[in-house]
C-alpha positions in Angstrom: -10.8 -33.1 30.5 -8.7 -30.2 29.2 -11.7 -27.9 28.7 -12.7 -27.6 32.5 -9.1 -26.8 33.4 -8.9 -24.0 30.8 -12.2 -22.6 31.9 -11.0 -22.5 35.5 -7.6 -21.0 34.5 -9.3 -18.3 32.4 -11.8 -17.4 35.2 -8.9 -17.1 37.7 -7.0 -14.8 35.3 -10.0 -12.7 34.7 -10.5 -12.4 38.5 -6.9 -11.2 38.9 -7.4 -8.8 36.0 -4.5 -10.3 33.9 -6.6 -11.2 30.9 -5.9 -8.6 28.2 -9.0 -7.2 26.5 -9.5 -7.1 22.8 -8.3 -3.5 22.7 -5.3 -3.9 24.9 -2.1 -2.5 23.4 1.5 -2.4 24.6 3.0 1.1 24.9 4.6 2.7 21.9 8.3 1.7 21.8 11.0 4.1 20.6 11.4 1.9 17.5 7.7 2.0 16.8 7.6 5.8 17.2 10.6 6.1 14.8 8.9 3.8 12.3 5.6 5.7 12.5 7.4 9.1 12.1 9.4 7.8 9.1 6.3 6.4 7.4 4.2 9.5 8.0 6.8 12.1 7.0 8.4 10.2 4.0 6.7 9.8 0.6 3.2 8.6 1.6 2.2 5.6 -0.4 -0.5 4.6 2.1 -3.1 6.6 3.8 -2.3 7.9 7.3 -5.3 5.9 8.7 -3.9 2.7 7.2 -0.5 3.3 8.8 -2.0 4.0 12.2 -4.4 1.0 12.0 -1.5 -1.3 11.2 0.5 0.0 14.1 -2.5 -0.6 16.5 -3.0 -4.1 15.0 0.7 -4.9 15.5 0.9 -3.7 19.1 -2.4 -5.5 19.9 -0.9 -8.8 18.6 2.3 -8.1 20.6 0.3 -7.6 23.8 -1.6 -10.9 23.1 1.7 -12.7 22.5 3.2 -11.2 25.7 0.1 -12.3 27.7 0.3 -15.8 26.2 3.9 -16.0 27.1 3.3 -15.1 30.7 0.4 -17.5 30.9 2.5 -20.3 29.5 5.3 -19.6 32.0 2.8 -19.7 34.9 1.4 -23.1 34.0 2.6 -25.9 36.2 4.9 -28.5 34.4 
C-alpha cells in the first residue's frame, strides 16, 4: 500500500509547487564560480561546453538532493 501514499504525497507537492522540475538548478555558489573560473582560465584539457555541462549536471543533482532531503524531513515518523 506504499504506492497510493507516494502518489498522494507527490500530487500534494506538485500542488504546492515544491516539486523540482528536471531543469531545476541551485544557484551558483562562490565555490562553484571559483571552480568554473579556474577551469576555464587554466590550461584547458576539456572543451568549455563539457565544463559548463558538468557544472549544470552537478547543480541539478544538488537541487534534487536538497529537495529529497526536505521531503524526507517533512514525512511523519
